N, C-alpha and C positions, 0 to 999 in steps of 0.2 A: 496359298498354303504359307503359313509362317515359317520366317528361317532367322537365325542368328546364333548368337551365344548363348543369350540368356531369355527363357519367356515366364512371364507370370501366368499363375493360374486363379481362378477364382471361381468358387462354387455355390449354389443356392437353390432353394426351392422355387424362388422368385415368384411368390404370389399375392401381388405382383413385384415387379421390378420396380425400386423405387431409387429417390437421389442418395440414400445412404448406400445402396449397393454400386451406384455409379462411383461415389468416394473411393471406393476400393479397386474397382476395375481401373479407373483413370489413374490412380496412383500406380497400378501395376503395368500399366501399357506406357507409361512414361518413364518407369525405371527400368525396364527390360527391353533390350533392342530389338528382341524378336516380337516384342507384343504381348497379347495376353490371350489364352485359352479362357472363355467363360463355359463353365460346367451348369447345365441346366439339369436339375437331378429331381426324382421324385416316383411316386407310383401311381397306379390308378385309383388309389382310395385315400390319396393325399388331402391336406386342407385345400389346396387350390380347387380339386374337383367341387367342393361344395359351394365355390362360388364362381361356378362356370370356366374354370380356368385350366382344364386337364392339361397334363405334361405336355402334350404334343402342341397344344395352341401356345403355352408359354415360351416353348422352344422356336417356333414360328414366328411369334411376335418379337422375341428378342433378336431373332435373326434379321428381321425387318427393320428394327430400330438400329443395328448395327452394320445394315447391308453395305454401306459406302464408305466403311472404316477398315481399310487394308491392316489395319494393326489388331484387330479383334476376331478370333476365332469360335464360333460358337458350337458346342456340340451338347447333346444329349444322352443322358444315362438314365433309361428306365429301370427302375428298382423293385418293378413289379414281381418278376419271377427270379430275381436274383436271390441267392443266399447269402442275405445281409441279414443280421441280428439289428435290431433297434439301437438308435443312438441311446447312452454313447459306446456301445458296443459296435462292431460290424467294419471298424476302420480296414482292416487287413484285406478283407474280400472287395471291399469296395474300391480299394487303392490298387489291388490285383487286375479288377476289371478296367479300370481307369487306364491302367497300363497297355492294355491291349487297343485303345483306342490313340494313345499318346506315340506310340510306334510310328504312326505315320507323320509324326513333326519331325523335321531333321535339325532339332534342338539339342544340344548336349545337357544344358543345365536348366533348372527349373526350381522356382520361387513360388510358394503358396500365399497368396494375399488373403487374410481373413479379419471377420470384424469381431470373432468371438475369440477371446483369449485361451479357451480350453482347448480349442483348435489348435493352437499354436503346439500346446504340450502334447497333443495326441499326434500331431504330425513330426515333431522332432522326435519323438520316442520312437519311429519308425524310419528314422534316418532322411528325414525330408527337411527343408528349409524351408522356415514359415516367416511371413512378416505380419505383426498384428497392426490394425489400424483403429485407434480410439477413435469413434465416430461421436463423442460428444459434443462437438460443435454442431452435429448435424442429427440431432436427436429424431430419428423417425423409424417406425418398423413396419413391416407388413400387417401385423395384427392390428396397429391402430388405422391404417389406413382402410383395412376391411370394415373396423367397427364405424368408421366415418371418414368415408373418401372424400366429401365434399369440403370438410375442413383442411386436408392435405391434398386437394386436387392437384397442385402445381408440382407437388413432389412426384407424383406416381409419372413412370415413364411414358410418353405420349400413346406408344401401341397397346397400352393395355387400359388406357382411361376410358374407352367405349364400355368395356365391361361393368364399369361403376356409373356410367349415365343414368340419370334417374329420367326416363322417357315417358312424356305426357303428350296423349293422344287428344286434340280439339276435335270433337264431330258433330256430325248431326246432318240434317237434309240441306240442300241449296239454301242460299241468300240469308244464312242466319249469322252473319258477321263472323264466321271461323277464322278465314284468312286473315282479317283485320287483328281478331285477336291473338293470333299465332304471332304476327310481325310486331303488334305493340310488347307483347309478353317478351319475345326475344331481345328487343330494343331494353326493356326495363330493366332485365337480367343480364344482359351483354352476353347473349349465349346464341347457340345453334337453333335454327329452325328449319322446315321444309315447306314447300309450296304444294299445293293440290296439283300434281302433274296434269292430270286428265282435262283440266279446265283451263291450264296455261298451254298445252299441245293442240285443243281446239281453237284457243284464239290464234295460235301461230300457224296453224294449218288452215284456218276457215273452214272447218268441218263442222255441219250443223249436228245437232245433238241427235236428231233423228235419224239420221244416215251413218251413225257408227256402226261399225261391223265387229264380230267376234274379234278380228285381229285387232282392232282399236283397242278392245278392252283387254285383250290379252297385254298389248302394248302398255297401257295403263297400270295394270297389275305390277309388271316386272319394271317397269322405269320408276313407280312410286316407290316400290321397295329399294331400288338402287339408291335413288335420291335420298331417302331414309337415312339409310346405312352410311352414305358418303358424309351426312351432314352431323350424324351422332360421332363418326369418327374424325370429324375436322377439328381442326385446332380452334375453331370459334368455339366450340362445344366446352363451357365451364362448369359441366356437373349435372346441368339440366337442360334437357331437349324439348322442344315443341314441335309436335307432328303435325300437320295439316292433311286430314284423310289417310285413308290406309285401305288395304284390299276388302274388307267389309263394306265400306262406302261404295267402292266401285260395283261389288256385287249387288248392293242395293239398287243401285240405278238399273243394273243389267234384269236384276227381278222383275222390277215394275214395268219396265220398257217392254220387256217380252210380250208382255199381255195387251199393251196397246196397239193397235192397227195403224197409227200413225206412224210407227217406228220401223225401221227395216230389221229390227232383231226379232229371233223367232224363239219359242221354247225349247227347240233343240240348241240353237244357239248357246241359250242361257245357260244351258246344262253343262257346256264344253266350259263356260266362264266360271260357272259353280265349282266346278271340280278345280280348276286351277287356283281360284281365290281361295279354296278352303286348305290348299298346299301350304299358302303363305301364312296361316294362321300359328303355327310352329315357329317361323321365322321372326315375326315380329316381336319385341319384347316391350310389352306396355306397362308401366309400374302405376300408370293412373290414366284413367280416361274421364273426360268432362265431356257430358253429351249434352247438347244444346237443344230443347225441347221447340217446336217451331211455334215463332209467335211473331217474328218479325215480318216487315213488309218485304215482299219479294222485287228483287230490283232486277229490271230487263237489263242484262248486261251484252245483248246480242246474241248469246251463244245459247243459254240455257233455253228450254222449250217453255214457252209461257202459258201452255192450258195447264201446267202442272204448278203453277204458282198459286192454285187455291190453297187456302190454310187446310182444307179438310184432305186433300191429296197428299200435303206435306205431312201430316200425321199420321196417314196411312203408311207412307215411306219410312216415317220415324219408328213405326213397330216394326216393320221388316228388319231395320237396321239393328232393333233391340235384340229381335230374336237371333238374328247374327251373331250379336256380341256374347250371348249366353250360350249359343250353341259352343261359341269358340272357348268357353269356361272362362270369360272374363269378366262376369257381371259383377263380381265382388270388387272389381277395381272401378266402377262406374259411379259419378256423381253426377247427376242430371241438373243442369241449370235453366232456370226459368226466370231469369231477371232481365233488366236492360243490360245493355251492353257493359255500362261501367260497373254493374252489380257484379255481373259475369266476371269481369276483368279482376275485380278486389278480390272475389272469391278465390281465384287461382293463385292470385299473389300470395294472399294470407296462406293458403296451402303450401306454396313453395318455402315462404318465409318460414313457418312453424314445423311444416313437416320434413325439409328436404334441407334446407341450408341452416341445420340448427348448429 
């Protein structure tokens, strides 16, 4: 809990929080011995909601950002059910509600730090002390960020960046160069990517594909999702993320293998995997899906089942995957690639350059 002679107060919708907000918050923190109270305010229909940033999430991400800063206290004011008139009115009721929160702080004096000159006028009319910070030296707004997050990526507070990440899934059947494409594209754009967890796990544990159990597939679904989210939220992400495989691919393998007598997986097992895989459809956020049509030479990596290396079998599995993508409502995001490795690489590069990093 903050304590001292004087505390600074900063407030905003923070959708998202950016460097301009930090200019205000850090000035308040340095000029007030008790630190600063950051008020995250908004309602259940404010502009943040339209961008997948509801108030409670903004509050949580800002608390996470300041979690190791003992001079910053983050509070939330949910205006949804408060009797507050739209701006520029409503100041009296809003301040009255804030005072119910402020009583918990053992600080006698407070100063409001704001980035809008009109806020100073409104606060001083109500007997509050206010400081206006002219942000001409660091012109940035949440509106500009929302309209072109990639241009202003480094100005977005890190805990908010994953919301604006453009997530690209590169998928298909086995041995079509997906992993190489993902790794090369991540290097090319100096950004983050994910591995195919299932394949890596089988290599590490030396489990044959024919011996995979329901528990193995459940593990693949969970850990692939966790890995993907971890890399999207990592500091390596520069605005574009490349994913290698997701729940639909794991489900594709399970579906096909459950009908093959060489595999331990039964159709009953598959139904359990299917139900779990479908749950993940709403958790992943793919902005674009590049689906590689089977035409490459199948490489024996010592893990994959070579009886399924036949091109016609891979095409059957490809159709299963297409059905799952359509079922998930993602077919409008799909671009099928049927060229050489380099042709596919260039097509994805051009998509990113022309459609994302504009």
